[in-house]
GUGU-253252 format. One record per residue (C-alpha): residue in one letter; y, z, x. Coordinates in steps of 0.5 Angstrom, whole numbers, plus 500, padded with zeros to 3 digits. Example, Ala and Ser with C-alpha at 12.3 -4.5 7.8 and 13.67 -1.06 7.14 Angstrom:
BEGIN
> rest, c2, c3, c1
> a, 491, 516, 525 $
> s, 498, 514, 527 $
//
This chain:
BEGIN
> rest, c2, c3, c1
> m, 870, 314, 273 $
> r, 864, 317, 276 $
> i, 858, 318, 271 $
> d, 851, 323, 273 $
> n, 845, 322, 270 $
> r, 838, 324, 272 $
> a, 836, 318, 276 $
> s, 842, 316, 280 $
> r, 850, 316, 280 $
> i, 854, 310, 277 $
> r, 861, 308, 279 $
> s, 865, 304, 275 $
> l, 862, 297, 276 $
> l, 864, 290, 278 $
> f, 861, 284, 274 $
> l, 859, 278, 278 $
> l, 858, 271, 274 $
> i, 854, 266, 277 $
> i, 853, 259, 273 $
> v, 849, 254, 276 $
> a, 850, 247, 276 $
> f, 848, 240, 276 $
> f, 844, 235, 279 $
> p, 839, 229, 277 $
> l, 832, 230, 278 $
> i, 829, 225, 282 $
> a, 821, 225, 283 $
> s, 818, 222, 289 $
> y, 810, 221, 289 $
> t, 806, 220, 295 $
> d, 801, 214, 295 $
> n, 794, 215, 292 $
> i, 789, 211, 297 $
> f, 782, 211, 296 $
> t, 776, 209, 301 $
> n, 771, 204, 298 $
> k, 765, 208, 298 $
> y, 761, 203, 294 $
> e, 758, 195, 294 $
> s, 761, 190, 298 $
> d, 762, 186, 292 $
> y, 768, 190, 291 $
> n, 775, 188, 293 $
> d, 780, 192, 296 $
> p, 781, 198, 292 $
> q, 787, 199, 288 $
> q, 792, 205, 287 $
> v, 791, 208, 281 $
> k, 796, 210, 276 $
> t, 797, 216, 271 $
> a, 793, 215, 266 $
> i, 796, 212, 259 $
> l, 791, 209, 255 $
> g, 784, 209, 254 $
> n, 778, 213, 258 $
> d, 781, 210, 264 $
> p, 787, 210, 268 $
> w, 792, 203, 268 $
> w, 790, 199, 274 $
> d, 797, 195, 275 $
> s, 803, 196, 272 $
> d, 804, 188, 273 $
> w, 799, 187, 269 $
> p, 801, 189, 262 $
> y, 794, 187, 257 $
> r, 787, 189, 258 $
> i, 781, 189, 254 $
> l, 776, 194, 254 $
> i, 769, 191, 255 $
> n, 763, 195, 253 $
> v, 757, 194, 257 $
> t, 750, 196, 255 $
> n, 744, 196, 259 $
> q, 737, 195, 254 $
> e, 732, 197, 260 $
> s, 730, 203, 262 $
> v, 732, 202, 270 $
> d, 740, 203, 273 $
> l, 742, 196, 275 $
> k, 747, 196, 281 $
> n, 752, 189, 282 $
> y, 749, 186, 276 $
> g, 751, 180, 274 $
> v, 753, 179, 266 $
> s, 759, 175, 263 $
> i, 763, 175, 257 $
> d, 766, 170, 252 $
> f, 773, 171, 252 $
> p, 777, 167, 246 $
> y, 784, 166, 250 $
> d, 787, 161, 245 $
> d, 786, 166, 240 $
> a, 793, 168, 236 $
> e, 793, 174, 239 $
> y, 792, 172, 246 $
> i, 797, 166, 246 $
> g, 803, 168, 251 $
> k, 799, 174, 254 $
> v, 795, 170, 258 $
> n, 796, 165, 263 $
> n, 793, 158, 260 $
> t, 790, 157, 267 $
> l, 787, 164, 266 $
> k, 790, 165, 273 $
> d, 791, 172, 271 $
> i, 785, 174, 269 $
> r, 782, 180, 273 $
> i, 775, 185, 272 $
> i, 777, 192, 273 $
> e, 771, 197, 273 $
> y, 772, 204, 275 $
> a, 768, 209, 279 $
> s, 770, 217, 279 $
> g, 777, 214, 276 $
> v, 778, 210, 282 $
> a, 779, 202, 280 $
> y, 776, 197, 283 $
> e, 777, 190, 283 $
> r, 771, 186, 281 $
> k, 769, 179, 284 $
> y, 769, 174, 278 $
> y, 769, 167, 276 $
> i, 770, 163, 270 $
> f, 768, 157, 266 $
> q, 774, 155, 262 $
> d, 774, 152, 255 $
> y, 766, 154, 255 $
> p, 762, 155, 251 $
> s, 767, 152, 247 $
> t, 774, 149, 247 $
> g, 779, 155, 247 $
> e, 774, 160, 249 $
> a, 773, 162, 256 $
> r, 766, 165, 260 $
> i, 768, 170, 265 $
> f, 762, 172, 270 $
> f, 762, 178, 274 $
> n, 758, 184, 277 $
> t, 758, 191, 274 $
> n, 754, 198, 275 $
> v, 750, 200, 269 $
> s, 746, 206, 268 $
> a, 739, 206, 264 $
> s, 739, 205, 257 $
> g, 746, 206, 257 $
> s, 753, 204, 255 $
> e, 758, 204, 260 $
> t, 766, 203, 258 $
> d, 769, 203, 264 $
> t, 770, 196, 265 $
> y, 776, 192, 263 $
> l, 779, 185, 263 $
> y, 786, 185, 265 $
> f, 791, 179, 264 $
> g, 798, 177, 263 $
> n, 801, 177, 270 $
> m, 804, 170, 270 $
> g, 806, 170, 277 $
> v, 799, 170, 281 $
> a, 794, 166, 284 $
> s, 787, 166, 281 $
> t, 782, 170, 286 $
> a, 776, 167, 282 $
> v, 770, 166, 287 $
> e, 765, 161, 288 $
> d, 759, 164, 289 $
> g, 756, 172, 292 $
> l, 755, 174, 285 $
> g, 749, 178, 282 $
> y, 748, 172, 278 $
> v, 745, 165, 279 $
> k, 752, 160, 277 $
> n, 750, 155, 271 $
> g, 743, 157, 271 $
> d, 742, 154, 265 $
> f, 746, 147, 266 $
> e, 750, 148, 261 $
> y, 757, 148, 263 $
> f, 760, 142, 266 $
> p, 768, 141, 266 $
> s, 772, 137, 261 $
> g, 772, 130, 263 $
> d, 765, 130, 267 $
> t, 760, 125, 265 $
> p, 754, 130, 267 $
> t, 748, 125, 266 $
> v, 751, 119, 270 $
> s, 748, 119, 278 $
> p, 750, 122, 282 $
> y, 752, 129, 279 $
> d, 752, 135, 282 $
> p, 752, 140, 277 $
> v, 757, 146, 278 $
> g, 754, 151, 282 $
> w, 749, 147, 284 $
> n, 748, 142, 291 $
> w, 743, 136, 292 $
> s, 741, 133, 298 $
> h, 736, 128, 299 $
> n, 735, 131, 306 $
> p, 729, 135, 305 $
> p, 730, 142, 310 $
> e, 727, 141, 317 $
> d, 723, 147, 317 $
> l, 719, 146, 311 $
> i, 713, 145, 315 $
> p, 709, 152, 313 $
> a, 706, 156, 319 $
> w, 699, 154, 318 $
> g, 701, 147, 320 $
> l, 698, 143, 315 $
> i, 704, 138, 313 $
> p, 706, 133, 319 $
> n, 713, 133, 320 $
> d, 716, 127, 316 $
> p, 722, 124, 320 $
> y, 723, 119, 315 $
> t, 725, 123, 309 $
> t, 733, 123, 310 $
> t, 736, 116, 306 $
> e, 734, 112, 301 $
> t, 729, 107, 302 $
> v, 731, 104, 295 $
> p, 737, 102, 291 $
> i, 740, 107, 288 $
> a, 739, 104, 281 $
> y, 732, 107, 282 $
> w, 734, 114, 284 $
> q, 736, 119, 279 $
> n, 740, 126, 281 $
> a, 744, 128, 274 $
> l, 743, 132, 268 $
> v, 739, 130, 263 $
> n, 738, 132, 255 $
> i, 732, 128, 253 $
> t, 725, 129, 251 $
> s, 722, 123, 252 $
> g, 715, 121, 256 $
> h, 714, 126, 262 $
> v, 721, 129, 261 $
> r, 722, 135, 258 $
> n, 728, 138, 254 $
> v, 731, 145, 254 $
> g, 738, 143, 253 $
> y, 741, 140, 259 $
> t, 736, 141, 265 $
> y, 737, 139, 272 $
> k, 733, 132, 274 $
> w, 732, 129, 280 $
> g, 727, 123, 283 $
> t, 725, 117, 280 $
> t, 729, 115, 274 $
> e, 723, 113, 270 $
> i, 721, 118, 264 $
> n, 714, 116, 264 $
> l, 709, 116, 270 $
> p, 703, 112, 271 $
> a, 696, 115, 272 $
> k, 694, 112, 277 $
> r, 697, 109, 284 $
> k, 695, 102, 283 $
> d, 699, 102, 276 $
> i, 706, 104, 280 $
> l, 709, 097, 279 $
> r, 715, 098, 284 $
> a, 717, 102, 290 $
> d, 722, 107, 286 $
> d, 719, 113, 290 $
> n, 726, 116, 292 $
> y, 723, 123, 290 $
> a, 724, 127, 297 $
> g, 730, 132, 297 $
> v, 733, 139, 295 $
> v, 737, 142, 290 $
> y, 740, 149, 291 $
> s, 744, 154, 288 $
> n, 751, 156, 291 $
> s, 750, 164, 294 $
> f, 748, 170, 289 $
> v, 746, 177, 291 $
> v, 740, 180, 289 $
> p, 742, 186, 284 $
> i, 739, 192, 285 $
> v, 735, 196, 281 $
> g, 734, 203, 281 $
> n, 734, 206, 288 $
> g, 732, 199, 291 $
> d, 725, 201, 293 $
> p, 721, 194, 292 $
> s, 715, 199, 291 $
> v, 718, 202, 285 $
> d, 724, 198, 282 $
> t, 722, 190, 281 $
> i, 726, 185, 279 $
> f, 724, 178, 277 $
> l, 728, 171, 277 $
> n, 726, 167, 272 $
> l, 725, 159, 273 $
> w, 723, 153, 268 $
> r, 720, 147, 272 $
> n, 717, 141, 270 $
> v, 714, 137, 276 $
> r, 711, 130, 275 $
> v, 708, 126, 281 $
> c, 703, 120, 282 $
> s, 700, 119, 288 $
> f, 702, 125, 293 $
> d, 698, 125, 299 $
> l, 697, 131, 305 $
> e, 704, 129, 306 $
> d, 708, 129, 300 $
> g, 709, 136, 296 $
> y, 713, 140, 292 $
> f, 716, 148, 293 $
> v, 720, 154, 291 $
> r, 724, 158, 296 $
> i, 729, 163, 298 $
> i, 733, 161, 303 $
> n, 738, 166, 307 $
> a, 745, 164, 304 $
> s, 749, 168, 310 $
> a, 747, 163, 315 $
> g, 750, 156, 312 $
> l, 748, 152, 306 $
> s, 752, 146, 308 $
> n, 746, 142, 312 $
> p, 740, 143, 309 $
> d, 737, 142, 316 $
> n, 739, 149, 318 $
> h, 736, 153, 311 $
> q, 733, 159, 313 $
> v, 727, 161, 309 $
> i, 728, 169, 309 $
> g, 724, 175, 307 $
> s, 717, 175, 303 $
> p, 715, 172, 300 $
> g, 719, 166, 302 $
> y, 716, 161, 299 $
> f, 714, 162, 291 $
> e, 711, 156, 290 $
> y, 708, 150, 295 $
> f, 704, 144, 293 $
> t, 702, 138, 296 $
> g, 698, 132, 295 $
> v, 690, 132, 295 $
> g, 687, 128, 301 $
> a, 690, 122, 305 $
> t, 690, 117, 299 $
> n, 690, 120, 293 $
> q, 690, 116, 287 $
> g, 693, 120, 282 $
> h, 697, 126, 280 $
> t, 693, 132, 283 $
> l, 696, 137, 287 $
> a, 693, 142, 292 $
> n, 696, 150, 291 $
> y, 698, 152, 298 $
> s, 703, 158, 296 $
> q, 699, 163, 298 $
> g, 700, 160, 305 $
> g, 694, 159, 310 $
> s, 690, 152, 311 $
> t, 686, 153, 305 $
> s, 688, 151, 298 $
> s, 687, 156, 293 $
> g, 686, 150, 287 $
> t, 689, 145, 284 $
> v, 693, 143, 278 $
> e, 695, 137, 274 $
> t, 702, 134, 273 $
> l, 701, 129, 268 $
> g, 700, 128, 261 $
> v, 699, 135, 260 $
> e, 704, 142, 258 $
> e, 701, 146, 264 $
> g, 700, 146, 271 $
> l, 707, 145, 275 $
> f, 710, 145, 267 $
> g, 714, 151, 264 $
> e, 717, 158, 266 $
> i, 715, 163, 272 $
> k, 718, 169, 275 $
> l, 720, 170, 281 $
> n, 719, 177, 284 $
> l, 725, 178, 288 $
> s, 725, 186, 289 $
> n, 724, 185, 297 $
> y, 731, 181, 297 $
> m, 735, 187, 293 $
> g, 742, 187, 296 $
> m, 742, 180, 300 $
> n, 746, 174, 300 $
> v, 741, 168, 298 $
> s, 740, 162, 295 $
> l, 734, 159, 291 $
> e, 732, 153, 293 $
> v, 727, 147, 290 $
> g, 725, 140, 292 $
> m, 720, 135, 294 $
> f, 718, 132, 301 $
> g, 714, 126, 303 $
> d, 714, 120, 307 $
> e, 717, 116, 301 $
> g, 716, 108, 302 $
> i, 713, 108, 308 $
> g, 708, 103, 310 $
> g, 708, 101, 303 $
> s, 704, 107, 301 $
> d, 708, 108, 294 $
> d, 709, 114, 291 $
> v, 713, 117, 286 $
> g, 715, 124, 282 $
> f, 721, 127, 279 $
> g, 723, 135, 278 $
> q, 727, 138, 273 $
> i, 729, 145, 273 $
> d, 733, 150, 268 $
> n, 734, 158, 266 $
> v, 735, 161, 272 $
> y, 737, 168, 271 $
> f, 735, 175, 272 $
> d, 730, 178, 267 $
> y, 734, 184, 265 $
> t, 738, 185, 259 $
> v, 745, 187, 259 $
> d, 749, 186, 253 $
> t, 757, 186, 253 $
> a, 763, 186, 248 $
> l, 770, 186, 248 $
> n, 774, 191, 244 $
> e, 780, 190, 241 $
> l, 787, 188, 245 $
> q, 791, 194, 249 $
> s, 798, 193, 251 $
> q, 800, 197, 257 $
> q, 803, 204, 255 $
> s, 808, 209, 258 $
> q, 807, 216, 260 $
> i, 814, 219, 258 $
> i, 816, 225, 262 $
> i, 822, 229, 259 $
> i, 826, 234, 263 $
> t, 831, 238, 258 $
> r, 837, 240, 263 $
> d, 844, 244, 261 $
> v, 850, 241, 261 $
> d, 850, 243, 269 $
> g, 843, 241, 270 $
> n, 839, 247, 270 $
> i, 833, 246, 267 $
> v, 831, 249, 260 $
> p, 825, 251, 258 $
> s, 822, 252, 251 $
> a, 826, 246, 248 $
> e, 823, 242, 242 $
> v, 823, 235, 244 $
> s, 822, 229, 239 $
> i, 821, 222, 240 $
> i, 823, 217, 235 $
> q, 823, 210, 234 $
> d, 826, 206, 227 $
> g, 828, 213, 225 $
> s, 821, 216, 224 $
> v, 818, 222, 229 $
> i, 813, 220, 233 $
> d, 811, 226, 237 $
> t, 814, 233, 238 $
> q, 812, 237, 244 $
> t, 815, 243, 248 $
> t, 818, 244, 255 $
> d, 814, 248, 259 $
> d, 817, 253, 265 $
> t, 819, 247, 269 $
> g, 824, 244, 263 $
> e, 818, 238, 263 $
> c, 814, 236, 257 $
> t, 809, 229, 257 $
> f, 809, 224, 251 $
> s, 802, 220, 252 $
> n, 800, 213, 250 $
> i, 807, 211, 247 $
> n, 807, 203, 246 $
> y, 813, 199, 251 $
> g, 819, 199, 247 $
> i, 826, 203, 246 $
> y, 826, 210, 243 $
> n, 831, 216, 241 $
> f, 830, 223, 242 $
> t, 833, 230, 239 $
> v, 832, 236, 242 $
> n, 832, 243, 238 $
> y, 833, 250, 241 $
> t, 832, 257, 239 $
> f, 838, 261, 241 $
> a, 835, 267, 238 $
> p, 831, 269, 232 $
> g, 833, 265, 226 $
> v, 838, 261, 230 $
> e, 835, 254, 231 $
> q, 840, 248, 233 $
> v, 840, 241, 235 $
> v, 843, 241, 242 $
> f, 841, 234, 243 $
> n, 841, 227, 239 $
> s, 841, 221, 242 $
> t, 840, 217, 235 $
> e, 847, 221, 233 $
> a, 850, 220, 239 $
> n, 848, 212, 241 $
> f, 847, 209, 234 $
> g, 851, 202, 235 $
> t, 854, 203, 241 $
> s, 852, 200, 248 $
> l, 848, 206, 250 $
> w, 843, 206, 244 $
> n, 837, 203, 249 $
> t, 838, 209, 254 $
> y, 831, 210, 253 $
> n, 828, 204, 254 $
> a, 819, 205, 256 $
> s, 818, 198, 260 $
> n, 813, 202, 266 $
> l, 807, 205, 266 $
> d, 811, 212, 268 $
> e, 818, 213, 265 $
> s, 822, 220, 267 $
> f, 828, 222, 263 $
> d, 833, 227, 263 $
> l, 836, 230, 257 $
> y, 843, 233, 258 $
> l, 843, 239, 252 $
> d, 849, 242, 249 $
> i, 848, 249, 252 $
> w, 851, 253, 257 $
> t, 847, 257, 262 $
> m, 850, 263, 264 $
> d, 847, 268, 270 $
> f, 849, 275, 270 $
> e, 849, 279, 275 $
> i, 851, 286, 275 $
> v, 853, 291, 281 $
> d, 856, 297, 283 $
> w, 862, 298, 288 $
> d, 857, 298, 293 $
> d, 854, 292, 291 $
> e, 848, 294, 289 $
> l, 845, 292, 283 $
> l, 845, 296, 276 $
> d, 837, 296, 276 $
> d, 836, 303, 273 $
> g, 834, 299, 266 $
> y, 839, 302, 262 $
> g, 844, 297, 262 $
> n, 846, 291, 258 $
> v, 850, 285, 256 $
> k, 853, 283, 249 $
> i, 855, 276, 248 $
> y, 860, 275, 243 $
> d, 863, 268, 240 $
> d, 870, 271, 241 $
> k, 873, 278, 242 $
> g, 871, 282, 236 $
> g, 868, 276, 233 $
> t, 860, 276, 232 $
> l, 855, 279, 237 $
> l, 851, 272, 239 $
> k, 845, 276, 243 $
> e, 844, 283, 247 $
> l, 840, 282, 253 $
> p, 838, 288, 257 $
> l, 839, 287, 264 $
> v, 832, 287, 268 $
> n, 833, 288, 276 $
> g, 841, 288, 274 $
> t, 841, 281, 272 $
> a, 840, 277, 265 $
> r, 840, 270, 262 $
> f, 844, 268, 256 $
> r, 844, 261, 254 $
> w, 848, 258, 248 $
> n, 852, 252, 246 $
> n, 857, 249, 251 $
> a, 863, 253, 247 $
> s, 870, 253, 251 $
> f, 869, 260, 252 $
> y, 865, 267, 251 $
> y, 866, 275, 251 $
> y, 862, 279, 254 $
> e, 861, 286, 254 $
> v, 857, 290, 259 $
> s, 854, 297, 257 $
> f, 851, 303, 260 $
> n, 846, 306, 254 $
> n, 841, 312, 256 $
> t, 839, 315, 250 $
> d, 837, 321, 254 $
> y, 844, 323, 254 $
> n, 848, 325, 248 $
> s, 853, 320, 244 $
> d, 859, 321, 248 $
> y, 855, 317, 254 $
> n, 850, 312, 250 $
> n, 853, 305, 249 $
> f, 858, 307, 254 $
> l, 863, 300, 256 $
> l, 863, 299, 263 $
> n, 866, 292, 263 $
> s, 868, 287, 258 $
> s, 872, 280, 259 $
> y, 872, 272, 257 $
> i, 868, 267, 261 $
> y, 872, 260, 261 $
> r, 868, 255, 261 $
> s, 874, 251, 265 $
> d, 874, 256, 270 $
> y, 866, 254, 273 $
> v, 867, 246, 271 $
> l, 874, 247, 276 $
> n, 870, 250, 282 $
> k, 866, 246, 287 $
> k, 859, 244, 285 $
> y, 857, 239, 290 $
> y, 856, 238, 297 $
> d, 854, 233, 302 $
> h, 852, 234, 308 $
> a, 850, 228, 314 $
> l, 847, 230, 320 $
> p, 846, 224, 325 $
> l, 840, 225, 329 $
> a, 843, 223, 336 $
> t, 848, 230, 334 $
> y, 844, 234, 332 $
> d, 837, 233, 336 $
> q, 835, 239, 339 $
> n, 831, 236, 345 $
> p, 836, 230, 347 $
> g, 833, 226, 353 $
> g, 825, 227, 351 $
> n, 820, 223, 348 $
> y, 820, 227, 342 $
> y, 826, 229, 337 $
> r, 826, 235, 333 $
> v, 832, 237, 328 $
> y, 832, 244, 326 $
> e, 838, 245, 322 $
> r, 840, 251, 316 $
> i, 845, 248, 311 $
> y, 848, 254, 306 $
> t, 851, 253, 300 $
> n, 858, 253, 299 $
> g, 859, 246, 304 $
> s, 857, 251, 310 $
> l, 852, 250, 316 $
> t, 853, 256, 318 $
> d, 856, 262, 314 $
> f, 851, 265, 308 $
> s, 855, 264, 301 $
> t, 853, 268, 295 $
> k, 853, 261, 291 $
> k, 846, 259, 289 $
> l, 842, 253, 290 $
> i, 840, 249, 284 $
> n, 837, 243, 287 $
> f, 838, 238, 293 $
> n, 837, 231, 295 $
> i, 834, 230, 302 $
> t, 834, 222, 305 $
> l, 832, 220, 312 $
> e, 836, 214, 313 $
> n, 836, 208, 318 $
> m, 831, 213, 323 $
> l, 828, 208, 327 $
> d, 825, 213, 331 $
> q, 818, 214, 329 $
> i, 818, 220, 323 $
> d, 812, 225, 324 $
> n, 813, 231, 320 $
> m, 818, 235, 316 $
> t, 818, 241, 314 $
> i, 823, 245, 309 $
> y, 824, 253, 308 $
> y, 829, 256, 302 $
> i, 833, 261, 305 $
> d, 833, 268, 300 $
> k, 838, 273, 299 $
> y, 836, 277, 306 $
> n, 838, 270, 309 $
> q, 831, 269, 312 $
> t, 826, 263, 311 $
> v, 820, 267, 313 $
> g, 814, 266, 308 $
> n, 819, 261, 304 $
> e, 816, 254, 306 $
> i, 817, 249, 300 $
> y, 816, 243, 302 $
> q, 811, 240, 308 $
> n, 809, 233, 310 $
> l, 805, 232, 316 $
> t, 803, 225, 316 $
> m, 810, 222, 315 $
> s, 811, 215, 318 $
> g, 816, 209, 318 $
> t, 824, 210, 318 $
> d, 826, 212, 311 $
> f, 824, 218, 307 $
> f, 827, 220, 300 $
> k, 826, 227, 297 $
> s, 828, 231, 291 $
> i, 827, 238, 290 $
> d, 829, 242, 283 $
> i, 829, 250, 286 $
> r, 826, 252, 279 $
> s, 820, 247, 280 $
> i, 818, 249, 286 $
> d, 810, 253, 286 $
> n, 812, 259, 291 $
> d, 810, 265, 288 $
> k, 815, 269, 293 $
> l, 821, 264, 290 $
> k, 819, 265, 283 $
> s, 818, 273, 285 $
> e, 826, 273, 287 $
> n, 828, 269, 280 $
> y, 829, 263, 284 $
> e, 835, 265, 288 $
> a, 836, 260, 294 $
> y, 842, 260, 298 $
> g, 840, 254, 302 $
> i, 835, 251, 306 $
> l, 832, 250, 313 $
> i, 830, 243, 315 $
> d, 825, 242, 321 $
> v, 825, 234, 322 $
> q, 820, 232, 328 $
> g, 818, 225, 331 $
> f, 817, 220, 336 $
> r, 823, 218, 340 $
> n, 823, 210, 341 $
> g, 830, 209, 345 $
> a, 837, 210, 343 $
> h, 837, 215, 337 $
> t, 839, 212, 331 $
> g, 839, 214, 324 $
> v, 842, 220, 320 $
> i, 839, 225, 315 $
> k, 843, 227, 309 $
> i, 843, 233, 304 $
> n, 846, 233, 298 $
> t, 846, 239, 294 $
> s, 848, 242, 287 $
> e, 850, 250, 287 $
//
């Protein structure tokens, strides 16, 4: 039978039915490695997971809980690596069982441009009260701003603590109010947490102007320890003052005599130094000390009697990076170095006057009185540390002198407290956040084809939580989903007014061992839902195998011969796609419909037949290929190997087939040779691969690799324009050969 029309000559048509098959999709991701371009305070940067909660991505899936910390800068300058603290009530009911009782699982994470960095921190446990923890850490915060990019993470019971002892932009225990449970801090000798005491004044205390002669005698106590004190005190009595707990060293006396003659015994052990653990001075603004300033507050109470030229008191900044364990190795650093430097007056000072040499030089700038009045070396001072921004330093305070030498009695003590930087930064804890999942749903038909435009609902305890529609790749995403067990239902619209439930895990699995199939227990979950849908791709060709692409053909599909018309599909480039329920059969008719002709030639039946599901199921859909490296190497004997092979559909390595590829897995297994790169191309209907690149990795390493690729998920414009018709793949794997060839390349196809 031959029909002529104006455009072409059409012969009796043959029908070619192509049905795609199933193979599971397994996503493969590349690690994101971030370079730490910020300050050295940060620990190693962490791999960042997909964002699932709050304003920032979850740092690590092994930490199931976190709390957002609001950090508010009250100042009009930017602060970088500024030490702050937060009080965490870890023993509250909502945290019990979630945080380790030793707090070893605590981590502080700050984000910068979406990259997570682990901050150094230390913890005072059971402070300021039992069941609370004060956690100190550094942060960056903008001027007059509030930051919401810092989190307290916990809940990983299998890790060790990473808390540090020092090195933060904060003077540890600068108010001397913390001491571990069980300590007796008011009994000498006692070194407060974060501080160190030595009776040995540093050897470099002699200033450049050489006023004070070296004193070799102040290395050990000269009287019994009963007369010596270095401990915390919290009293106000005599000359001792109280601002809570303060650190006191020197004589045990609380009242000093007014004159040397009134010193009744040689309780003159005042020489020595107290120095802080190391800390890094925060950076203000751009770190320019001529513009940006930062001050360290220090409260001190210094009382002496009978100090002469060889006795003195000082406050200075030393280089912590040079080591702190031995005071004789302490090094003054930066400018001004000494912030206070006072000595006795004259060779036989009888009272409590000290001369001020803080500015350097051999001439004092006046005197101060240290007895009986709340002035002189009493109260708070501000140390300008602007020149030290970013430096690792220690604050050192102490006294020196010829204590107990030649019957020359002199006596003194010092107190310090309230050591802190003077910028105000507030912190506050938000509500507890449990780790949540981002769930990717991929909808597929009974053969594994992706199904776009499916309406997916996620259900828990009988209630719909959210509904999403799958995109062109058959995917939809549910974000901020709490960990737990879920069900899914899927609706699909086959035709206008024809919408059906094509998947219902609640109905199908409730009360069975499969009811918890969809268990969200990780940051990222992916579930494939196989719908009650059968996809049929029609490709209509004439006797010459040319597509019926003149625009006049159509396909009608019925539920049975003479039954209900389900859908009428126009042929586009000779093809049409039909989706409906997975029935045992359908009946189709291919017609020619050109309204330019009279009714005898309109809607002319060209072909009709049944399509039986059983015919397709019995056909081969899956193929496995193994390419041993030793057999398929294109460069045997060389230093570099190359496997360059085609894998066609229908299970062949050599012959082109009209069967189409749905998806494939490629595995590089046990390859002791170094893998350098791999490129994969799809084979089009002309048996060509030019312009058909679908995957490339030029920076591979290691000996094993796995990748799963769904043809319809590939971002290739040429493949898309060809209606995702792939008839196989070409793989090109290259690497360095290390001795004898080992390993195998495995390809699993679904067609």
